[in-house]
N, CA, C and O atoms as CSV, one atom per row, in Angstrom:
chain,resi,resn,atom,element,x,y,z
A,1,MET,N,N,0.847,-1.181,0.000
A,1,MET,CA,C,0.000,0.000,0.000
A,1,MET,C,C,0.880,1.227,0.000
A,1,MET,O,O,1.908,1.260,0.676
A,2,GLN,N,N,0.492,2.213,-0.737
A,2,GLN,CA,C,1.247,3.465,-0.832
A,2,GLN,C,C,0.465,4.577,-0.141
A,2,GLN,O,O,-0.710,4.796,-0.433
A,3,VAL,N,N,1.131,5.277,0.778
A,3,VAL,CA,C,0.554,6.420,1.486
A,3,VAL,C,C,1.516,7.583,1.299
A,3,VAL,O,O,2.688,7.498,1.666
A,4,SER,N,N,1.008,8.673,0.724
A,4,SER,CA,C,1.865,9.835,0.438
A,4,SER,C,C,1.374,11.056,1.199
A,4,SER,O,O,0.335,11.620,0.854
A,5,PRO,N,N,2.110,11.479,2.240
A,5,PRO,CA,C,1.737,12.704,2.958
A,5,PRO,C,C,1.992,13.934,2.088
A,5,PRO,O,O,3.005,14.020,1.394
A,6,GLU,N,N,1.056,14.882,2.136
A,6,GLU,CA,C,1.183,16.119,1.376
A,6,GLU,C,C,0.771,17.282,2.264
A,6,GLU,O,O,-0.235,17.186,2.968
A,7,PRO,N,N,1.521,18.376,2.249
A,7,PRO,CA,C,1.129,19.531,3.055
A,7,PRO,C,C,-0.166,20.145,2.534
A,7,PRO,O,O,-0.550,19.946,1.382
A,8,THR,N,N,-0.823,20.891,3.404
A,8,THR,CA,C,-2.020,21.650,3.043
A,8,THR,C,C,-1.772,23.105,3.431
A,8,THR,O,O,-0.785,23.389,4.110
A,9,PRO,N,N,-2.626,24.025,3.027
A,9,PRO,CA,C,-2.454,25.427,3.452
A,9,PRO,C,C,-2.489,25.589,4.976
A,9,PRO,O,O,-1.929,26.545,5.512
A,10,ASN,N,N,-3.139,24.665,5.665
A,10,ASN,CA,C,-3.205,24.696,7.131
A,10,ASN,C,C,-2.002,23.927,7.678
A,10,ASN,O,O,-1.901,22.723,7.438
A,11,PRO,N,N,-1.092,24.573,8.402
A,11,PRO,CA,C,0.091,23.867,8.915
A,11,PRO,C,C,-0.244,22.772,9.926
A,11,PRO,O,O,0.599,21.921,10.212
A,12,ASN,N,N,-1.455,22.782,10.468
A,12,ASN,CA,C,-1.863,21.741,11.407
A,12,ASN,C,C,-2.556,20.572,10.723
A,12,ASN,O,O,-3.010,19.651,11.402
A,13,ALA,N,N,-2.650,20.584,9.407
A,13,ALA,CA,C,-3.318,19.502,8.673
A,13,ALA,C,C,-2.409,18.965,7.577
A,13,ALA,O,O,-1.710,19.716,6.898
A,14,ILE,N,N,-2.438,17.646,7.424
A,14,ILE,CA,C,-1.725,16.983,6.330
A,14,ILE,C,C,-2.705,16.060,5.616
A,14,ILE,O,O,-3.526,15.391,6.243
A,15,LYS,N,N,-2.601,16.039,4.306
A,15,LYS,CA,C,-3.400,15.160,3.455
A,15,LYS,C,C,-2.555,13.923,3.170
A,15,LYS,O,O,-1.447,14.029,2.646
A,16,PHE,N,N,-3.082,12.753,3.517
A,16,PHE,CA,C,-2.405,11.481,3.257
A,16,PHE,C,C,-3.122,10.815,2.081
A,16,PHE,O,O,-4.203,10.249,2.245
A,17,THR,N,N,-2.511,10.887,0.891
A,17,THR,CA,C,-3.106,10.315,-0.309
A,17,THR,C,C,-2.797,8.822,-0.358
A,17,THR,O,O,-1.665,8.403,-0.116
A,18,LEU,N,N,-3.819,8.024,-0.673
A,18,LEU,CA,C,-3.701,6.565,-0.708
A,18,LEU,C,C,-3.764,6.061,-2.137
A,18,LEU,O,O,-4.203,6.776,-3.038
A,19,ASP,N,N,-3.324,4.834,-2.339
A,19,ASP,CA,C,-3.409,4.222,-3.668
A,19,ASP,C,C,-4.705,3.422,-3.824
A,19,ASP,O,O,-4.802,2.547,-4.685
A,20,ARG,N,N,-5.689,3.726,-2.993
A,20,ARG,CA,C,-6.996,3.052,-3.015
A,20,ARG,C,C,-8.016,3.959,-2.340
A,20,ARG,O,O,-7.636,4.943,-1.706
A,21,PRO,N,N,-9.293,3.651,-2.463
A,21,PRO,CA,C,-10.298,4.469,-1.778
A,21,PRO,C,C,-10.107,4.405,-0.264
A,21,PRO,O,O,-9.778,3.354,0.286
A,22,SER,N,N,-10.314,5.524,0.392
A,22,SER,CA,C,-10.164,5.562,1.848
A,22,SER,C,C,-11.458,5.215,2.571
A,22,SER,O,O,-11.441,4.921,3.766
A,23,THR,N,N,-12.586,5.249,1.850
A,23,THR,CA,C,-13.886,4.923,2.440
A,23,THR,C,C,-14.658,4.042,1.466
A,23,THR,O,O,-14.238,3.824,0.330
A,24,ASP,N,N,-15.781,3.548,1.933
A,24,ASP,CA,C,-16.662,2.753,1.073
A,24,ASP,C,C,-17.560,3.638,0.223
A,24,ASP,O,O,-18.456,3.146,-0.464
A,25,GLY,N,N,-17.325,4.912,0.268
A,25,GLY,CA,C,-18.117,5.880,-0.477
A,25,GLY,C,C,-18.479,7.042,0.427
A,25,GLY,O,O,-18.630,6.867,1.636
A,26,GLY,N,N,-18.617,8.196,-0.135
A,26,GLY,CA,C,-18.955,9.363,0.658
A,26,GLY,C,C,-17.781,9.860,1.470
A,26,GLY,O,O,-16.623,9.618,1.131
A,27,THR,N,N,-18.096,10.566,2.555
A,27,THR,CA,C,-17.066,11.105,3.430
A,27,THR,C,C,-17.277,10.592,4.845
A,27,THR,O,O,-18.382,10.199,5.220
A,28,GLN,N,N,-16.215,10.600,5.614
A,28,GLN,CA,C,-16.291,10.232,7.017
A,28,GLN,C,C,-15.433,11.205,7.811
A,28,GLN,O,O,-14.348,11.588,7.373
A,29,THR,N,N,-15.924,11.602,8.978
A,29,THR,CA,C,-15.189,12.508,9.854
A,29,THR,C,C,-15.155,11.911,11.247
A,29,THR,O,O,-16.157,11.384,11.731
A,30,PHE,N,N,-13.988,11.997,11.897
A,30,PHE,CA,C,-13.845,11.539,13.272
A,30,PHE,C,C,-13.245,12.665,14.092
A,30,PHE,O,O,-12.209,13.233,13.745
A,31,ARG,N,N,-13.920,12.970,15.181
A,31,ARG,CA,C,-13.420,13.948,16.152
A,31,ARG,C,C,-13.871,13.468,17.523
A,31,ARG,O,O,-14.573,12.462,17.630
A,32,ALA,N,N,-13.477,14.175,18.564
A,32,ALA,CA,C,-13.858,13.781,19.921
A,32,ALA,C,C,-15.368,13.568,19.999
A,32,ALA,O,O,-16.146,14.401,19.533
A,33,GLY,N,N,-15.773,12.453,20.586
A,33,GLY,CA,C,-17.188,12.143,20.742
A,33,GLY,C,C,-17.772,11.282,19.641
A,33,GLY,O,O,-18.906,10.820,19.767
A,34,THR,N,N,-17.029,11.049,18.556
A,34,THR,CA,C,-17.514,10.211,17.471
A,34,THR,C,C,-17.452,8.740,17.901
A,34,THR,O,O,-16.508,8.327,18.574
A,35,ASP,N,N,-18.445,7.969,17.518
A,35,ASP,CA,C,-18.464,6.533,17.818
A,35,ASP,C,C,-17.369,5.844,17.015
A,35,ASP,O,O,-17.390,5.899,15.786
A,36,PRO,N,N,-16.401,5.189,17.684
A,36,PRO,CA,C,-15.305,4.521,16.966
A,36,PRO,C,C,-15.785,3.490,15.950
A,36,PRO,O,O,-15.124,3.278,14.933
A,37,ALA,N,N,-16.919,2.846,16.204
A,37,ALA,CA,C,-17.428,1.846,15.266
A,37,ALA,C,C,-17.895,2.478,13.960
A,37,ALA,O,O,-17.950,1.803,12.933
A,38,ALA,N,N,-18.230,3.756,13.987
A,38,ALA,CA,C,-18.710,4.438,12.792
A,38,ALA,C,C,-17.596,4.722,11.792
A,38,ALA,O,O,-17.856,4.834,10.593
A,39,PHE,N,N,-16.360,4.839,12.268
A,39,PHE,CA,C,-15.221,5.174,11.397
A,39,PHE,C,C,-13.960,4.602,12.049
A,39,PHE,O,O,-13.191,5.346,12.658
A,40,PRO,N,N,-13.739,3.285,11.929
A,40,PRO,CA,C,-12.615,2.636,12.608
A,40,PRO,C,C,-11.245,3.226,12.256
A,40,PRO,O,O,-10.397,3.353,13.139
A,41,LEU,N,N,-11.009,3.587,10.996
A,41,LEU,CA,C,-9.725,4.182,10.634
A,41,LEU,C,C,-9.551,5.521,11.345
A,41,LEU,O,O,-8.476,5.803,11.873
A,42,GLY,N,N,-10.576,6.334,11.364
A,42,GLY,CA,C,-10.512,7.610,12.066
A,42,GLY,C,C,-10.235,7.432,13.549
A,42,GLY,O,O,-9.450,8.179,14.133
A,43,ALA,N,N,-10.876,6.446,14.157
A,43,ALA,CA,C,-10.661,6.165,15.577
A,43,ALA,C,C,-9.220,5.738,15.828
A,43,ALA,O,O,-8.605,6.162,16.807
A,44,ARG,N,N,-8.683,4.900,14.948
A,44,ARG,CA,C,-7.298,4.416,15.090
A,44,ARG,C,C,-6.316,5.586,15.038
A,44,ARG,O,O,-5.386,5.654,15.842
A,45,ILE,N,N,-6.521,6.506,14.094
A,45,ILE,CA,C,-5.634,7.663,13.964
A,45,ILE,C,C,-5.831,8.612,15.146
A,45,ILE,O,O,-4.855,9.108,15.709
A,46,PHE,N,N,-7.075,8.867,15.523
A,46,PHE,CA,C,-7.370,9.762,16.635
A,46,PHE,C,C,-6.722,9.263,17.927
A,46,PHE,O,O,-6.242,10.058,18.735
A,47,ASP,N,N,-6.711,7.942,18.115
A,47,ASP,CA,C,-6.144,7.342,19.324
A,47,ASP,C,C,-4.619,7.488,19.413
A,47,ASP,O,O,-4.038,7.180,20.453
A,48,LEU,N,N,-3.969,7.947,18.350
A,48,LEU,CA,C,-2.527,8.174,18.403
A,48,LEU,C,C,-2.183,9.322,19.350
A,48,LEU,O,O,-1.059,9.416,19.844
A,49,GLY,N,N,-3.149,10.181,19.592
A,49,GLY,CA,C,-2.935,11.348,20.441
A,49,GLY,C,C,-2.452,12.534,19.626
A,49,GLY,O,O,-1.795,12.370,18.598
A,50,GLY,N,N,-2.777,13.716,20.089
A,50,GLY,CA,C,-2.351,14.931,19.410
A,50,GLY,C,C,-3.131,15.238,18.154
A,50,GLY,O,O,-2.740,16.111,17.380
A,51,VAL,N,N,-4.238,14.528,17.935
A,51,VAL,CA,C,-5.057,14.690,16.722
A,51,VAL,C,C,-6.406,15.267,17.134
A,51,VAL,O,O,-6.992,14.840,18.129
A,52,THR,N,N,-6.897,16.240,16.367
A,52,THR,CA,C,-8.189,16.850,16.672
A,52,THR,C,C,-9.285,16.454,15.698
A,52,THR,O,O,-10.468,16.533,16.030
A,53,ASN,N,N,-8.899,16.022,14.479
A,53,ASN,CA,C,-9.901,15.716,13.459
A,53,ASN,C,C,-9.294,14.804,12.394
A,53,ASN,O,O,-8.140,14.971,11.997
A,54,VAL,N,N,-10.089,13.843,11.943
A,54,VAL,CA,C,-9.707,12.969,10.833
A,54,VAL,C,C,-10.853,13.005,9.833
A,54,VAL,O,O,-12.006,12.764,10.193
A,55,PHE,N,N,-10.538,13.307,8.581
A,55,PHE,CA,C,-11.539,13.394,7.520
A,55,PHE,C,C,-11.084,12.510,6.364
A,55,PHE,O,O,-9.934,12.590,5.933
A,56,ALA,N,N,-11.982,11.672,5.865
A,56,ALA,CA,C,-11.629,10.784,4.752
A,56,ALA,C,C,-12.672,10.880,3.653
A,56,ALA,O,O,-13.873,10.954,3.916
A,57,THR,N,N,-12.193,10.877,2.420
A,57,THR,CA,C,-13.048,10.835,1.244
A,57,THR,C,C,-12.191,10.418,0.052
A,57,THR,O,O,-10.967,10.539,0.089
A,58,ALA,N,N,-12.816,9.942,-0.966
A,58,ALA,CA,C,-12.110,9.540,-2.198
A,58,ALA,C,C,-10.874,8.713,-1.860
A,58,ALA,O,O,-10.990,7.647,-1.256
A,59,ASP,N,N,-9.688,9.198,-2.244
A,59,ASP,CA,C,-8.453,8.429,-2.036
A,59,ASP,C,C,-7.500,9.121,-1.071
A,59,ASP,O,O,-6.283,8.993,-1.198
A,60,PHE,N,N,-8.055,9.861,-0.100
A,60,PHE,CA,C,-7.166,10.502,0.867
A,60,PHE,C,C,-7.803,10.589,2.242
A,60,PHE,O,O,-9.018,10.486,2.408
A,61,VAL,N,N,-6.923,10.783,3.228
A,61,VAL,CA,C,-7.315,11.011,4.611
A,61,VAL,C,C,-6.616,12.291,5.054
A,61,VAL,O,O,-5.394,12.394,4.953
A,62,SER,N,N,-7.364,13.249,5.535
A,62,SER,CA,C,-6.805,14.493,6.047
A,62,SER,C,C,-6.815,14.420,7.571
A,62,SER,O,O,-7.837,14.114,8.184
A,63,VAL,N,N,-5.665,14.705,8.167
A,63,VAL,CA,C,-5.526,14.643,9.618
A,63,VAL,C,C,-5.127,16.027,10.124
A,63,VAL,O,O,-4.195,16.645,9.610
A,64,THR,N,N,-5.847,16.501,11.138
A,64,THR,CA,C,-5.532,17.777,11.769
A,64,THR,C,C,-5.004,17.498,13.173
A,64,THR,O,O,-5.616,16.759,13.944
A,65,LYS,N,N,-3.863,18.099,13.491
A,65,LYS,CA,C,-3.218,17.892,14.787
A,65,LYS,C,C,-3.449,19.091,15.695
A,65,LYS,O,O,-3.895,20.148,15.248
A,66,THR,N,N,-3.140,18.916,16.968
A,66,THR,CA,C,-3.185,20.031,17.907
A,66,THR,C,C,-1.992,20.953,17.644
A,66,THR,O,O,-1.012,20.544,17.020
A,67,ASP,N,N,-2.077,22.178,18.114
A,67,ASP,CA,C,-0.965,23.122,17.959
A,67,ASP,C,C,0.304,22.602,18.632
A,67,ASP,O,O,1.406,22.831,18.133
A,68,ALA,N,N,0.160,21.912,19.747
A,68,ALA,CA,C,1.315,21.448,20.517
A,68,ALA,C,C,1.972,20.199,19.930
A,68,ALA,O,O,3.096,19.868,20.307
A,69,SER,N,N,1.307,19.509,19.030
A,69,SER,CA,C,1.843,18.274,18.448
A,69,SER,C,C,2.808,18.589,17.312
A,69,SER,O,O,2.770,19.673,16.730
A,70,ASP,N,N,3.673,17.627,17.008
A,70,ASP,CA,C,4.706,17.803,15.989
A,70,ASP,C,C,4.516,16.764,14.890
A,70,ASP,O,O,4.420,15.568,15.167
A,71,TRP,N,N,4.460,17.230,13.631
A,71,TRP,CA,C,4.263,16.300,12.515
A,71,TRP,C,C,5.383,15.275,12.407
A,71,TRP,O,O,5.148,14.160,11.941
A,72,SER,N,N,6.589,15.625,12.824
A,72,SER,CA,C,7.690,14.662,12.725
A,72,SER,C,C,7.439,13.447,13.617
A,72,SER,O,O,7.977,12.369,13.363
A,73,GLU,N,N,6.637,13.613,14.646
A,73,GLU,CA,C,6.276,12.496,15.518
A,73,GLU,C,C,4.981,11.825,15.076
A,73,GLU,O,O,4.907,10.598,15.019
A,74,ILE,N,N,3.976,12.610,14.768
A,74,ILE,CA,C,2.659,12.061,14.435
A,74,ILE,C,C,2.610,11.497,13.020
A,74,ILE,O,O,2.013,10.442,12.805
A,75,GLY,N,N,3.220,12.173,12.053
A,75,GLY,CA,C,3.121,11.771,10.645
A,75,GLY,C,C,3.445,10.308,10.389
A,75,GLY,O,O,2.627,9.609,9.790
A,76,PRO,N,N,4.608,9.811,10.819
A,76,PRO,CA,C,4.934,8.405,10.579
A,76,PRO,C,C,3.958,7.442,11.264
A,76,PRO,O,O,3.680,6.359,10.750
A,77,ARG,N,N,3.442,7.848,12.427
A,77,ARG,CA,C,2.482,6.987,13.128
A,77,ARG,C,C,1.147,6.947,12.390
A,77,ARG,O,O,0.467,5.921,12.393
A,78,VAL,N,N,0.768,8.064,11.756
A,78,VAL,CA,C,-0.462,8.087,10.951
A,78,VAL,C,C,-0.307,7.145,9.754
A,78,VAL,O,O,-1.211,6.365,9.456
A,79,VAL,N,N,0.834,7.219,9.071
A,79,VAL,CA,C,1.085,6.315,7.934
A,79,VAL,C,C,0.994,4.870,8.396
A,79,VAL,O,O,0.357,4.054,7.731
A,80,ASP,N,N,1.620,4.533,9.528
A,80,ASP,CA,C,1.558,3.169,10.062
A,80,ASP,C,C,0.125,2.754,10.365
A,80,ASP,O,O,-0.265,1.620,10.088
A,81,ALA,N,N,-0.658,3.664,10.933
A,81,ALA,CA,C,-2.048,3.355,11.267
A,81,ALA,C,C,-2.877,3.097,10.009
A,81,ALA,O,O,-3.707,2.189,9.982
A,82,ILE,N,N,-2.648,3.896,8.975
A,82,ILE,CA,C,-3.377,3.693,7.707
A,82,ILE,C,C,-2.994,2.348,7.104
A,82,ILE,O,O,-3.864,1.586,6.683
A,83,GLU,N,N,-1.695,2.052,7.060
A,83,GLU,CA,C,-1.246,0.774,6.497
A,83,GLU,C,C,-1.806,-0.405,7.289
A,83,GLU,O,O,-2.241,-1.396,6.703
A,84,ALA,N,N,-1.796,-0.302,8.614
A,84,ALA,CA,C,-2.334,-1.381,9.446
A,84,ALA,C,C,-3.826,-1.566,9.203
A,84,ALA,O,O,-4.316,-2.695,9.159
A,85,HIS,N,N,-4.545,-0.467,9.047
A,85,HIS,CA,C,-5.994,-0.537,8.811
A,85,HIS,C,C,-6.308,-1.291,7.511
A,85,HIS,O,O,-7.253,-2.077,7.453
A,86,PHE,N,N,-5.516,-1.045,6.488
A,86,PHE,CA,C,-5.767,-1.669,5.191
A,86,PHE,C,C,-4.979,-2.968,4.997
A,86,PHE,O,O,-4.876,-3.467,3.876
A,87,GLY,N,N,-4.426,-3.514,6.078
A,87,GLY,CA,C,-3.799,-4.829,5.988
A,87,GLY,C,C,-2.310,-4.818,5.760
A,87,GLY,O,O,-1.749,-5.834,5.350
A,88,GLY,N,N,-1.652,-3.707,6.011
A,88,GLY,CA,C,-0.191,-3.673,5.926
A,88,GLY,C,C,0.321,-3.128,4.616
A,88,GLY,O,O,-0.421,-2.949,3.650
A,89,ALA,N,N,1.602,-2.875,4.615
A,89,ALA,CA,C,2.274,-2.323,3.446
A,89,ALA,C,C,2.500,-3.407,2.409
A,89,ALA,O,O,2.714,-4.574,2.738
A,90,THR,N,N,2.449,-3.001,1.162
A,90,THR,CA,C,2.761,-3.919,0.065
A,90,THR,C,C,3.771,-3.246,-0.854
A,90,THR,O,O,3.803,-2.020,-0.959
A,91,ALA,N,N,4.579,-4.033,-1.504
A,91,ALA,CA,C,5.595,-3.465,-2.412
A,91,ALA,C,C,4.994,-3.150,-3.754
A,91,ALA,O,O,5.693,-2.667,-4.645
């Protein structure tokens, strides 16, 4: 699986483009108070800590972090979480 992080105009948000659809159709958003069963990938990323919002549609997942969090720490963990959700990395 290929996951490509891309910056956005918002320094607290990164777009993670996937080589496959990120949802079964439509959009999904996960933030505090969202039922984890409604969006398991969003819950997995949110549980990493330092994340305020996860949005998925088409072939990407957008993750927004807290001001105090650092992308150098969260970014690789988000990629790992996405790969784990979709069954691991493939060459």
